[in-house]
N, C-alpha and C positions, 0 to 999 in steps of 0.2 A: 631528345637528347642529340647534342651535336658529335660531327663526325672524329673529332680530337678525340673527345670524350668517351667511345665508344670503341674506339682502338686503343683508350687506356683501360678502360675495363679488361676488353677483351685478351690486353697482354699480363693482367693483373689475373685472370681468372685462367690463362694459358700457363702461366709460372705455376701458380699451385698446384695448376694437374697435373704438370710435369712431378713437383716436388710428391706430390701422393705417389705417382704411379710408382717414382724412385723407391720412396717407403715401404712400397705394399714387394716390390721385386726384391729388395732386401731382406724382409721379415720372413717371405719364402723359401728362402732358401736355407730355412734351419731343416725344413723336410726333408732335406737330402738324405740327413742321419736317420729316415725314420724309412723311407722308399728306396730301389736301385737307383741307378743312374736314368737309366731308359726311362724307367717311370718319370723321377724330376724333369728330364731333359723335355717329354712331348709331351706331358700332360699335366703336371704340378705347374713346371714354370713356366710353357706354354698358353698355361689358364693363365695367370698371373700376367703377362705378358700383356694376353687379348682384354682382360677384365674390366682396365679402367674404359676401353672401347665401348663394353658391352655395357655397362653403367652410362656412359656419354647419350649411345645411341636410345637404348630405352627412354632416356630423360628429353631425349628429342619426340620419341614418338609420345609420350604423355603432353607435351605441349605442343603437339599437333604440330610439329616442325615434319612430317616424311624426309623432305628432300635433305635435309641437316641430317636425318639420320643415315639415309641411305648415303650420302654423300661420305659422309664417316666412314660405314663399313667398307666402301669401296675405296677411298683414299688407305686406308690401314693396310688392305690387301696389295694392291699395288705397291707403296712405301717397302713393304716386307721383303718379298721376293722382288724388288728390282736394287733399289739403293741398299739394302738392309744386306741383303744376301749377297751384294758384290763388294762391299768395303769388308767382310768378313774377310773373301779368299782373297782381296786385293793383299790389306792386313799382314794375314796368316802368311801369304809370300812373299811380301817385302821383308816382314823380321825373323822368315825362318829358315826361308829360301826352297821351301816346302810346299807341294799340292797338297790342298788336304782331302784325306781320305774319309769317304763318308762310310761310317759302320754300316751293317750290312742288312742287320735288320730293320734298320730307316727307310729301307727299298716298302714297305709294308706300309709303312708311313706315308708314301709318296701315293700310291694304289689310292690308299682312303683322299689321299687330296686331288688324286684323280675325278676319282668320281663323286665324291661332294661338288666340283668345277663342272662334269657334264650335267649333273642336277641343277644347280645353277643357268648353266646356258638354256637346257630345255624351258628352266622355269619363265627367264626373260623373253625366250621368244614367242610365248604363251601370253605375255603382257602383264602377268600379274603375278603376285605369290599367294596363294590364299591359304585356308588352315594345314588341308592334306600334308601342304607343300613343306611350310614350315614343323607340322611333328616332323614328316619324314628325315628331314634336314637333323629335328634336335636327336631322335631314334640313332642316325648313320652316329654324333658324337658320340651316345650311349656306346654303341658297340666299340667303339673307337677307343674308348676310356678303358673296356672291358678288355677289350684285346694286349691294350699297351699295358696293364695288372697283371694279368698273363703271361706275360712275356720275362716281366721282371719277374715273376716267381720261378718261372722255367728256367730263368739265365740270371740267376742272383748276382753274376758279378757285372751283370751291365751288357752293352751292345755288343761288345769285344769277347764275347763267351768264350773265343776260339784262340783268344789271345788275352790271356785275364793278367799277365803279367804286366799289360801298358795301362789295363784301369784299374790296377791297382790302388787299391787307399795306402800310401807309406805311415800316414799320417792316422792309426785307426785307434791307435790307444787316446789320443785327441776326442777324434769322434762320439768311443764310448764314454768319454767325460761327458761331455757335453748331453748325450743323451742322459745323464742324471743329473744335469746340472740346473735346478731351477731359474738361475735367475738367468741363466742364457735364454731358455724357454717363454721367459713371460720377455725380458728383449726385444725378441725376435717375434711375438704372438703382438707388442705393442706396437710395431712397427707394423703389421699389419692392419692391424684397429685404427691406426694413425692414418697410414695411407686409405684405407674405406671409406672413412670419414671423410675427409679431403677431397676424394674425387667425388662423390656423394654433395659435399656442399659445393662444388666449384662450377657441376656441369650443369646447371639448369641457368645459370647468372652468364656461364660462356657460349651457350645456345641462343641466350638472349642479345648476347655482344658481334654474336658472328651474320642474326639476323639482321641488329640496325645497323651492322655496316657496310652489309648487302643494300640495305633499301639509300642510305645515305652514296655509296658509290655506285649502284646500276649493279655491280658484278653478282654474278647469283650468287645466291645462298649456299645451293649444292657444289659451286666450284670451291668457294671458301672452306667449304666443311672439308670439303674431300683432302685441300693442302692442308687447312691449318687444323685440323683437330689431330690426325695423326702424330703431330709434330710433339702435344703434350701426353697421348696415350701409347704409342709407341717409342720415340725416341728417347728416354732414358734407360729405356730395357736396352735400346741397341746399342746407347754406350756399353753401359756394361757390356754387352756381347762381344763389341770391340777391344775394350779391354783384356778379355779370357782370351781371344785372339793374338793380342800383342803378349801377356805371358808365356801359352803354349800353345802347339798342335792339339790337344788333348780338351785345351778351352774352346780351341775354333769349334773342335769336332761337337762339343756341344753346345757353342752358340747355333750351327746348323740344325742339330736335332730341337731347340728351342723354338727357331724358326719355321721349323716344318708342322712341329706340333703348335704351334699358336696358328699358322696357317689353316691347319685342317678345322681346327676349333672356330677360327671366325668362318668356316666357309661354311661351318655344321652348326654349332650352338647360335653362332654372332647371329647369324642371318636367318635362325629359325627362330631364337627367341625375338626377335624382335618380328616376326612376322606374326606369328601366334599372339605375342604381345599388341599386336598392332591391332586381329583382328579380337581380343578379350576387350579394348575397349571400342573400337567402332564395328565391330559385330557384322564387317565385310573383307574382302580382302585389300589385298597391298598392293595397288597400281605400280607397273614398273617407270611406265610413262618418258619422263628426259631423261630417266635413267638409264636408259636401256644401253647405248651405245656407254657409256662408264662403265658398266655392269661386261659387257663384253670387253670393252680394255681390262679389265682387271683378271678374267677369264685368260687373255690370252698370255697377259704377264705371268700368272701361275703356271700355267702347259708348258711354257719357253723354262721356266724356271722347274716343272719337273724333268724337262729333256734335259735339261744342263747336269741335273742332280743321278739320272739313273744310269750312269756309268759309274755312278760310286765317286770320280774321282773330280777335282774341282781346278782348274789350271788360272792362270792368270789372265789368258783373254776372257774365259766364261765370264770371271769377274767383270774386266772393263764390259762385255758386252751388256753384263743384266745388269749393270750401273747408267752405264749410257741410254738403257731400255726407259727408265722412272723418266729422264728429259723424253723423250718420246712421248710417253704416255701423258705428262703432263701439259704437253703442248697440243697434242690430239684435240685434247679434254676443255683446253681454252677455247680454241680455236672451233668446235663443234657448234 
């Protein structure tokens, strides 16, 4: 296959993945009428954000392209808490002239993110991901989901349970109507099915296109996966987050909750599922190898994001800093 044909295939399947990811995200929004805002933001929408990348990573592992799988997982992690987080902060400040005040209960999510990052740090130092470590990461995800569900039941009005009016649904009548509207549910679940099928269809040929482009250009498949694949799996949802931030401060806060939840799930379910699946196929641990620096960069960007978020207030200067951090991360990984 020529370089031009490989690039053409890559662009084609990248577009299919992006469109499928958007269908998946749109369809999942219906679940907000069933669960509280906190559960939706941190778990449901966070999972939807991460699902395209999870499918892509598992297919890359199945195809024997471990570096592509790890590159995609690391790239999505870096993108989320750098340019993604930064643009939400900057858009909210530019449009509404306010800083984002993160709901207090999201601090619990940050602790899950910190713990999962520390686990990944020591695993990377160890030099390989074994089955036990994969299971530990997946169990951390289960605990996170259970905690989020408990908080939703304890505080059904959402994260601002001490300021209920701020998150009060002024269109509750319409929500109740939707809950019993069969066409509404069928349409949105159809979006989820279309998105899922599209991702499964396009992921394998997209992996093959990345490998072919790498062979033709000499650029490592790891770096290509790190930079390109998150554009398909992450950017549609990020664009939705930017639109939410533009519309209202409440939307910006929901976008931040989504980012944090997606990041926790990427550190736990994505990495854990990838390791367990690799062990099931190969009956051996997944070596870190050349991906060590990439994982360290992702962990550092995550810890910096946690530091920025811990005071629960996001200022314009912090948006500029984390956005610039993405450029630094990409340059470092390109020059390694």
